[in-house]
C-alpha positions as CSV (number, residue, x, y, z in Angstrom):
1,N,0.0,-0.3,0.1
2,I,1.5,3.4,-1.1
3,Q,1.2,5.9,2.3
4,A,1.4,9.0,-0.1
5,P,-2.2,10.2,-0.8
6,I,-1.4,10.1,-4.7
7,H,-3.8,10.5,-7.8
8,R,-4.2,7.2,-9.1
9,G,-6.2,8.2,-12.2
10,W,-3.4,10.2,-13.2
11,A,-0.6,7.7,-12.1
12,L,-2.6,5.0,-14.1
13,Q,-3.2,7.4,-17.3
14,S,0.8,8.0,-17.3
15,L,1.7,4.3,-17.4
16,G,3.5,4.1,-21.0
17,T,3.9,7.6,-21.7
18,L,7.6,9.4,-21.8
19,G,8.1,12.5,-20.3
20,G,10.0,15.5,-21.4
21,G,13.6,17.0,-20.7
22,N,16.0,14.2,-21.3
23,H,13.6,11.7,-21.7
24,F,13.8,10.0,-25.2
25,I,13.3,6.8,-26.9
26,E,16.0,5.7,-29.8
27,V,16.5,3.1,-32.3
28,N,20.3,2.3,-32.3
29,E,22.7,0.2,-34.0
30,G,25.2,-2.1,-32.6
31,S,27.8,-4.5,-33.9
32,D,25.7,-6.9,-33.8
33,G,22.2,-5.7,-33.9
34,F,19.6,-2.9,-33.1
35,Y,19.0,-1.6,-29.9
36,L,15.3,-0.3,-29.0
37,V,16.5,2.3,-26.1
38,I,13.6,4.1,-24.0
39,R,14.9,6.1,-21.1
40,S,12.2,7.6,-18.9
41,G,11.0,7.3,-15.4
42,S,8.4,7.1,-12.8
43,R,5.9,9.8,-14.1
44,V,4.1,12.0,-11.2
45,L,3.7,9.1,-9.2
46,G,7.3,9.8,-8.4
47,K,6.9,13.4,-7.9
48,E,3.6,13.2,-5.5
49,I,5.6,10.4,-3.5
50,A,9.1,12.8,-3.1
51,E,6.6,16.0,-2.3
52,Y,4.6,13.7,0.3
53,H,7.8,12.6,2.5
54,Q,9.8,15.8,1.8
55,E,6.9,17.5,3.6
56,I,6.6,15.1,6.3
57,A,10.5,15.3,7.0
58,Y,10.3,19.1,7.4
59,Q,7.6,18.9,9.5
60,K,8.8,16.6,11.7
61,L,11.9,18.4,12.2
62,T,10.0,21.8,13.0
63,Q,8.5,20.2,15.6
64,M,10.9,18.7,17.1
65,R,12.9,22.5,17.2
66,Q,9.4,23.8,18.8
67,D,10.0,20.9,21.4
68,L,13.5,21.6,21.8
69,K,13.3,25.4,22.2
70,L,10.1,24.5,25.0
71,Q,12.4,22.4,26.6
72,A,15.3,24.5,27.0
73,K,13.3,27.1,28.1
74,A,12.0,25.4,31.0
75,A,15.2,23.9,31.7
76,N,17.0,24.7,35.3
77,E,20.1,24.0,35.2
78,P,22.5,26.1,32.9
79,D,24.3,23.3,30.9
80,E,21.1,21.0,30.3
81,K,19.7,24.4,28.4
82,A,23.0,24.8,26.7
83,D,23.0,21.7,25.6
84,L,19.1,22.0,24.6
85,I,19.9,24.7,22.3
86,Q,22.7,22.9,20.7
87,Q,20.6,20.5,19.8
88,R,18.3,22.6,18.5
89,E,21.0,24.1,16.2
90,E,22.2,20.7,14.6
91,I,18.9,20.2,13.1
92,K,18.6,23.6,11.7
93,I,18.3,22.1,8.2
94,P,16.7,23.5,5.0
95,Y,13.6,22.4,3.5
96,D,15.4,20.4,0.8
97,L,17.6,19.1,3.2
98,S,15.2,17.6,6.0
99,Y,15.2,13.9,6.9
100,V,12.8,11.0,7.8
101,S,13.9,8.4,10.5
102,D,12.3,5.2,12.4
103,Q,8.5,4.5,10.7
104,D,8.4,7.3,8.4
105,L,11.9,6.2,6.6
106,E,10.3,2.7,6.4
107,N,7.2,4.6,4.4
108,Y,9.4,6.4,2.4
109,L,11.4,3.2,1.2
110,S,8.4,1.1,0.8
111,D,6.7,4.2,-1.6
112,M,10.2,4.8,-3.1
113,Q,10.5,1.1,-3.9
114,I,7.0,1.3,-5.6
115,A,7.7,3.9,-7.5
116,Q,10.8,2.5,-8.7
117,Q,8.9,-0.6,-9.7
118,Y,6.0,2.0,-11.4
119,A,9.2,3.1,-13.5
120,V,10.4,-0.1,-14.8
121,F,6.7,-1.2,-16.1
122,N,6.2,1.8,-17.7
123,R,9.4,1.5,-19.8
124,Q,8.3,-2.3,-20.1
125,S,4.7,-1.2,-21.5
126,M,6.1,1.6,-23.8
127,A,9.1,-1.1,-25.4
128,Q,6.3,-3.7,-25.7
129,T,3.8,-1.1,-27.3
130,I,6.4,-0.1,-30.1
131,L,7.7,-3.6,-30.3
132,K,4.2,-4.8,-31.5
133,A,3.8,-2.1,-33.7
134,M,6.8,-2.4,-35.5
135,K,6.6,-6.3,-35.9
136,W,9.9,-6.6,-33.4
137,E,8.1,-8.9,-30.7
138,K,10.0,-12.4,-32.6
139,Q,13.2,-10.2,-33.1
140,V,14.0,-9.6,-29.2
141,I,17.3,-11.6,-28.0
142,E,17.3,-9.8,-24.9
143,S,16.8,-6.9,-22.5
144,F,17.6,-5.0,-19.4
145,D,16.8,-2.4,-17.2
146,S,19.2,0.1,-16.3
147,P,17.9,2.7,-13.6
148,H,19.3,5.5,-12.2
149,N,17.9,8.5,-9.6
150,Y,17.1,5.6,-7.3
151,I,17.7,3.5,-3.8
152,D,19.5,0.5,-4.1
153,L,17.4,-1.2,-1.3
154,K,19.6,-4.8,-1.2
155,H,22.5,-2.6,-0.6
156,M,21.1,0.8,0.6
157,I,22.9,2.9,-2.1
158,L,21.5,6.1,-2.8
159,R,22.3,6.3,-6.4
160,K,21.9,10.0,-7.8
161,G,22.4,10.6,-11.0
162,A,24.1,7.5,-11.2
163,D,23.8,3.5,-12.3
164,S,24.9,0.5,-10.5
165,A,27.8,-0.8,-11.8
166,R,28.3,-4.0,-9.9
167,K,30.6,-6.5,-11.4
168,N,29.8,-7.8,-15.1
169,E,26.0,-6.0,-14.2
170,K,25.0,-4.7,-17.6
171,M,24.8,-0.8,-18.4
172,I,24.2,1.4,-20.8
173,V,25.1,5.4,-20.5
174,P,23.2,8.0,-22.7
175,L,25.3,10.3,-24.5
176,N,23.6,12.6,-26.8
177,M,20.9,12.9,-29.4
178,K,24.1,12.5,-31.9
179,D,26.4,10.0,-30.7
180,G,24.4,7.3,-29.0
181,S,24.9,5.6,-26.3
182,I,27.9,3.7,-24.5
183,I,27.1,-0.3,-23.6
184,G,29.0,-2.1,-21.2
185,V,29.6,-4.0,-18.0
186,G,30.1,-3.3,-14.4
187,K,33.7,-3.5,-12.6
188,G,32.0,-3.6,-9.4
189,N,34.5,-0.9,-8.3
190,D,33.8,0.0,-4.2
191,E,35.4,3.1,-4.4
192,W,32.9,4.2,-7.0
193,N,30.1,2.6,-4.2
194,Q,29.9,0.2,-7.4
195,S,27.7,3.3,-9.5
196,G,29.1,5.0,-12.6
197,P,27.3,7.7,-14.4
198,H,24.1,7.6,-16.0
199,G,24.9,10.3,-18.7
200,A,27.0,12.1,-20.3
201,G,26.2,15.4,-17.9
202,R,25.6,18.9,-19.3
203,T,28.1,21.3,-20.2
204,M,25.3,24.2,-19.7
205,S,21.9,24.9,-18.2
206,R,19.2,24.2,-20.0
207,S,18.8,28.2,-20.2
208,Q,22.2,28.6,-21.4
209,A,21.9,26.1,-24.3
210,R,18.8,27.9,-25.8
211,A,20.6,31.3,-25.5
212,S,23.7,30.1,-26.8
213,I,23.5,27.1,-29.4
214,R,22.5,28.2,-32.8
215,L,19.1,26.2,-34.8
216,E,21.4,25.5,-38.1
217,N,24.2,24.2,-35.5
218,Y,21.9,21.6,-34.3
219,Q,20.3,20.5,-37.4
220,H,23.4,20.1,-39.1
221,M,24.9,18.0,-36.2
222,M,21.8,15.9,-36.2
223,R,21.6,15.6,-39.9
224,H,22.5,11.5,-40.2
225,V,19.8,10.6,-37.3
226,W,16.0,10.3,-38.0
227,T,14.0,12.7,-36.1
228,T,11.1,15.0,-35.8
229,S,12.5,16.3,-32.5
230,V,15.1,19.0,-33.3
231,S,13.6,22.4,-33.1
232,K,13.8,25.6,-31.1
233,K,12.0,23.6,-28.1
234,T,14.7,21.1,-28.1
235,L,17.9,23.8,-29.0
236,N,18.5,23.0,-24.3
237,E,18.9,19.0,-25.2
238,A,21.0,19.6,-28.4
239,P,24.5,17.6,-28.3
240,K,26.6,20.4,-27.7
241,A,24.6,20.9,-24.4
242,Y,26.4,17.6,-22.7
243,K,30.2,16.4,-22.6
244,S,31.8,15.1,-25.1
245,K,31.6,11.4,-25.6
246,K,35.7,11.7,-25.3
247,Q,35.6,12.7,-21.9
248,I,32.5,10.3,-20.9
249,L,34.7,7.1,-22.2
250,T,38.3,8.3,-20.1
251,D,36.2,9.2,-16.8
252,L,34.4,6.2,-16.6
253,H,37.1,3.5,-17.5
254,E,37.7,2.8,-13.5
255,T,33.8,1.9,-12.9
256,M,32.5,0.5,-16.1
257,E,34.3,-1.8,-19.6
258,V,33.2,-0.2,-22.2
259,K,31.8,-2.9,-24.8
260,E,30.7,-0.8,-28.0
261,I,28.8,2.9,-28.8
262,I,25.9,1.9,-30.2
263,R,24.9,5.1,-32.7
264,P,21.5,6.3,-33.1
265,L,19.3,5.7,-36.5
266,Y,15.8,7.4,-35.1
267,N,15.4,9.5,-32.1
268,F,12.5,10.8,-30.6
269,K,12.6,13.7,-27.6
270,G,10.0,13.5,-24.7
């Protein structure tokens, strides 16, 4: 059961939808065949869960501070009063950094697991729709999921902007609309928390990209990829807005063994 008061109708209607930002659908060519790549998340469900538990965290810490203030005011001993004031200062935390504990933590982790499962099912739903429409279902050899921005509940690792890179685990690192994605396997490097990059990472903010990248240059860079998504609306997703393929390949060698780079034939941006 989900603890957060979600809009179940919205969650159901969002199943099988891509979303925006850096979410995409691609058909890529590799050395031994073709890849259907889908990048999407938990949609409105994940957002509602996050906002609900974030508010609980903030309210609980706010109440703790109020309680400590009253206790300090009522304390007779100077040392006790000073200790309570110090405790209150230690939990003076901004809204975005508020945290949960005990049963609130258990509730959050349970909801988070549901959101993660929903995200997997959402990607599978889109994949099945595409495979069926294109009559590719019988040609599928293998499939795998490589999530990011999630909590690895088995090993209790928070991977923000990161994928799991356990020993021999299959991984994909999207680069950009032009260069495709890196396919490889994890090395299980403990110094990297057995994790790897979830993508190339940006070299400029979305607003900077819109202001500095010319549509003509964007169109020229994408001339070898079939897409209807190259427009002023997606300037912030242009290849130039992301780190180079060369830099990423240099940076990830300690955590990931690169097998190949798959080249995009078709790209669709959300």
